[in-house]
C-alpha positions as CSV (number, residue, x, y, z in Angstrom):
1,M,6.1,59.0,-62.3
2,N,8.8,59.8,-64.5
3,P,11.7,57.5,-65.1
4,C,14.1,59.2,-63.4
5,N,12.3,59.8,-60.5
6,L,11.4,55.8,-60.6
7,I,15.1,55.0,-60.9
8,K,15.8,57.2,-57.8
9,S,13.0,55.8,-55.7
10,V,14.1,52.0,-56.6
11,Y,17.6,52.3,-55.5
12,S,16.7,54.1,-52.6
13,V,14.3,51.5,-51.2
14,I,17.3,49.1,-52.2
15,L,19.9,50.5,-50.1
16,L,17.2,51.4,-47.3
17,I,16.4,47.6,-47.2
18,F,20.2,46.5,-47.1
19,S,20.7,49.2,-44.5
20,I,18.0,47.8,-42.2
21,V,18.9,43.9,-42.9
22,S,22.7,44.7,-42.5
23,V,22.1,46.4,-39.1
24,M,19.5,44.2,-37.4
25,G,22.2,41.4,-38.8
26,L,25.0,43.4,-36.7
27,I,22.8,43.4,-33.3
28,A,21.8,39.6,-34.1
29,T,25.5,38.8,-34.2
30,K,26.7,41.1,-31.2
31,Q,28.3,43.4,-33.2
32,T,27.0,46.8,-32.1
33,N,27.7,49.0,-29.2
34,F,24.4,47.7,-27.4
35,S,24.4,44.2,-28.1
36,S,27.8,43.5,-27.5
37,Q,27.4,44.4,-24.1
38,A,23.7,42.8,-23.4
39,H,21.4,40.2,-25.1
40,P,20.4,41.4,-28.6
41,A,16.8,41.3,-28.0
42,A,17.5,44.3,-25.7
43,A,19.0,46.1,-28.7
44,Y,16.1,45.2,-30.7
45,V,13.6,46.7,-28.6
46,L,15.7,49.8,-27.6
47,I,16.6,50.7,-31.4
48,W,12.9,49.9,-32.5
49,A,11.3,51.8,-29.7
50,A,13.6,54.6,-30.1
51,I,13.0,54.9,-34.2
52,I,9.0,54.5,-33.3
53,W,9.1,57.6,-31.0
54,L,11.6,59.3,-33.2
55,T,8.8,59.3,-35.8
56,M,6.4,61.1,-33.8
57,V,8.7,63.7,-32.6
58,E,9.9,64.6,-36.0
59,G,6.0,64.2,-37.5
60,G,4.9,66.1,-34.6
61,Q,6.7,69.1,-35.1
62,A,5.7,69.3,-38.9
63,S,2.1,69.0,-37.6
64,L,2.0,71.5,-34.7
65,V,3.9,74.1,-36.4
66,G,2.0,73.9,-39.4
67,L,-1.5,74.1,-37.6
68,V,-0.8,77.6,-35.7
69,P,-2.7,79.2,-38.1
70,V,-5.7,76.9,-38.4
71,N,-8.7,77.8,-36.3
72,G,-9.0,74.8,-33.9
73,E,-12.7,75.0,-33.8
74,L,-12.9,73.5,-37.5
75,Y,-11.5,70.4,-36.2
76,K,-12.5,70.3,-32.3
77,D,-14.8,67.7,-32.9
78,S,-13.4,65.9,-35.7
79,H,-10.0,65.4,-34.2
80,P,-10.2,65.9,-30.3
81,V,-6.7,64.8,-29.6
82,A,-5.0,67.1,-32.3
83,Y,-7.2,69.9,-30.6
84,K,-6.0,69.4,-27.2
85,C,-2.2,69.6,-28.3
86,T,-2.7,72.6,-30.5
87,Q,-4.4,74.3,-27.3
88,I,-1.3,73.8,-25.6
89,T,1.3,74.7,-28.3
90,N,-1.0,77.7,-29.5
91,K,-1.0,79.6,-26.2
92,G,1.3,82.0,-25.2
93,D,4.8,81.0,-25.9
94,N,4.6,77.3,-25.7
95,L,5.4,76.8,-29.3
96,D,8.9,77.7,-28.7
97,R,9.0,75.7,-25.3
98,Y,7.8,72.5,-27.2
99,L,10.3,73.3,-30.0
100,L,13.3,73.5,-27.8
101,G,12.4,70.6,-25.8
102,R,11.5,68.3,-28.8
103,Q,15.1,69.0,-30.3
104,F,16.5,67.8,-27.0
105,M,14.4,64.4,-27.4
106,V,15.8,64.3,-31.2
107,V,19.3,64.3,-29.9
108,L,18.2,61.6,-27.1
109,V,16.6,59.3,-29.3
110,V,19.2,59.3,-31.8
111,F,21.8,58.4,-29.3
112,C,19.6,55.9,-28.6
113,V,19.3,54.5,-32.0
114,N,23.1,55.0,-32.6
115,Y,24.0,53.2,-29.5
116,S,21.7,50.0,-30.3
117,G,22.7,49.8,-33.9
118,G,26.1,51.6,-34.6
119,P,28.6,48.7,-35.4
120,I,31.5,48.2,-33.2
121,G,35.1,48.4,-34.7
122,G,36.3,45.8,-37.2
123,A,32.4,44.4,-37.6
124,E,32.2,41.7,-40.3
125,L,29.1,40.4,-41.6
126,W,28.1,37.5,-44.1
127,G,31.2,37.9,-46.1
128,Y,30.8,41.4,-46.9
129,P,33.8,42.9,-48.9
130,G,35.9,45.5,-47.3
131,W,34.7,48.5,-49.5
132,L,31.1,47.6,-48.6
133,K,31.8,47.5,-44.9
134,N,34.0,50.9,-45.2
135,I,31.0,52.6,-47.0
136,F,28.2,51.2,-44.9
137,F,29.6,50.4,-41.6
138,E,32.8,52.2,-41.2
139,T,31.5,55.9,-42.1
140,G,27.9,55.1,-40.3
141,F,26.0,55.2,-43.8
142,A,23.7,52.1,-43.1
143,M,22.8,53.9,-40.0
144,I,22.2,57.3,-41.5
145,L,20.0,55.9,-44.1
146,F,17.7,53.9,-41.5
147,T,17.7,56.8,-39.2
148,C,16.7,59.4,-41.7
149,N,14.3,57.7,-43.9
150,V,12.5,55.7,-41.2
151,G,12.5,57.5,-38.5
152,Q,12.7,61.4,-39.9
153,L,12.1,62.1,-43.3
154,N,8.6,60.0,-44.2
155,S,7.1,61.1,-40.8
156,Q,7.9,64.5,-41.5
157,V,6.4,64.5,-45.0
158,N,3.4,62.0,-44.0
159,A,2.8,64.6,-41.1
160,S,2.8,67.8,-43.1
161,L,0.5,66.3,-45.4
162,C,-2.0,64.7,-42.6
163,M,-1.3,67.3,-39.7
164,L,-4.3,66.7,-38.0
165,D,-4.7,62.8,-38.4
166,Y,-0.9,62.7,-37.5
167,T,-1.7,64.6,-33.9
168,D,-5.0,63.1,-33.1
169,N,-3.7,60.6,-30.9
170,Y,-2.0,60.2,-27.5
171,F,1.2,59.1,-28.7
172,A,1.4,62.7,-30.0
173,L,-0.1,64.3,-26.7
174,T,2.5,62.1,-24.8
175,T,5.4,63.2,-26.6
176,L,4.4,66.9,-26.2
177,W,4.2,66.6,-22.6
178,V,7.8,65.1,-22.6
179,S,8.9,67.7,-24.6
180,M,7.2,70.7,-22.3
181,V,8.5,69.0,-19.3
182,I,12.1,68.7,-20.9
183,E,12.1,72.6,-21.4
184,F,10.5,73.0,-18.0
185,S,13.3,71.5,-16.3
186,G,15.9,74.1,-17.4
187,L,18.6,72.1,-18.7
188,L,17.9,74.1,-22.1
189,H,17.3,77.6,-20.8
190,S,21.0,78.6,-21.8
191,S,19.7,78.9,-25.4
192,Y,17.4,81.7,-24.2
193,L,20.5,83.6,-23.4
194,V,21.8,82.7,-26.5
195,Q,18.6,84.1,-28.0
196,M,19.0,87.4,-25.9
197,A,22.3,88.0,-27.0
198,V,21.8,87.7,-30.7
199,S,18.4,89.8,-30.5
200,A,20.6,92.4,-28.7
201,M,23.4,92.3,-31.6
202,A,20.6,92.6,-34.1
203,G,18.8,95.2,-32.1
204,K,15.6,93.9,-32.3
205,K,13.5,93.4,-29.4
206,I,12.1,89.8,-28.5
207,E,8.3,89.7,-28.6
208,T,6.5,87.6,-26.7
209,N,2.9,86.1,-27.3
210,E,2.5,85.6,-23.1
211,E,-0.2,87.8,-21.8
212,P,0.6,90.3,-19.5
């Protein structure tokens, strides 16, 4: 690693640790949206459950999209649960359905994270100076670093490199089924109307992978 990348990695880790400690401190002192109305323990459970699920929602996408062109017979025996996942997403238009439901899950989970850890107005913590609170609390920068680095970016990078291992578990399969159920519910089907409108304006026919 060259010195420039080392410096960026070090200060990124420092900022992340500071953000996590600060968010946990705000929860402990009942200065977040959820912990101000309920016991901090409930906020801790919700924020970490949501972040952990977010890692699978984001990483699962990177894995399942990346595995589309790979012959499933090559990993059918070595990664049986990953094979079950791709047997679902690679059938017909199921990948599009999964991606639509998954995006709703991202919004829902991020809302839970922000509700649990987002600071209330005028939050004070451990004598932080005003400029520091403005940067990390008022702008939501601490929550952005926490959510992106812990829940999204690291899982996407790891999943893109270890696609089979990332989805070879029932956590991934359950997340996939939840996404499919969300899409099946019809809550997001207005997106298909937008797709048809854009395709019509572009003069391009929508192709389907469904069997006749």
